[in-house]
C-alpha positions, 0 to 999 in steps of 0.5 A: 830662064830669060823667058822668066824675065820676059814673062815677068817684064810684061807682067809688070809693063801691065801696071804702067800707062803708057803716054797719050798723045798729049801727055807725050808733047807736055812731057817732050817740051819739059824734057827738052827744058832739062826736066828730069822727071818728064824724061823718065815719064817719057820713057816709062810711058814708051816701053810698050812702043819700045817692046812693039819695035823689039818684037819684030826681031823675035826668033832671029837668034837673040834671046827676047829679053836681050832684045827689050834691053836693048830697045829700052836703052834705044828709047832712053838714049832717043829720050836723052838727046831729044831737043825738038822733031818727032820723038816716035821716029827718033826713038824707033830710028835709035832702038832698031840701030841698036836691035840690029846691031846686037843681031849682028853682033849674035851672028859674029859670035856665032861664026867665030864659035862655028869657025873655032869648033871646026879648027878644034874639029881639025885639030882633033882628027889630025892629033888622032891620025898623028897618033896611030902613025907615030904610035905616041901622041904628037907634039905641039910643034909636030901639030902646027907643022901638019897643020900649017899654023904657028905653035902658040895658035896650036896651044890656043885652041887646045886651051879653048877646047879644054875650057869649052869642056870644062865648062860644059862638065864633059872634062873633069879630070885635069891633063896626065903628069907627064903633059903639058898644060896644053894637054900635049907632050912638051 
């Protein structure tokens, strides 16, 4: 789906005339004086520039359509903030800052996801081992003691696992009536 939007964007971009150097200079003067139309044309005329900067971040974990969105936001912020100096350098710096922030955010989210997956897997392993040892499902408190985590954290891990399974469609039925809302005996 993201690729479809990106391709539509590329097709629309072909219809937009890039700014020439002379036009850019005139637009910058007008935009700095507060001309909204000049600022909008400045942004529009540099969308290809923003795309070129975004392409350097391709295949680094963020969908291209998101990179384009961040690059265009950076271009817009640079146009809004412009007062004097090298507009293209200012725009590129703003675009790069947003693109790098998007990559950092993606990396952070991935690490959190991996950490939670590890915790869910550990909980499942310990739960299965305890069920075998006890001859019944372990209670939340017992799991918390074994994992050396607070009971509330065990409940949160279970909730995330159940939520993830329900979103992916792999978990279709509600927990048994005899179990608590978290899937464990109370």
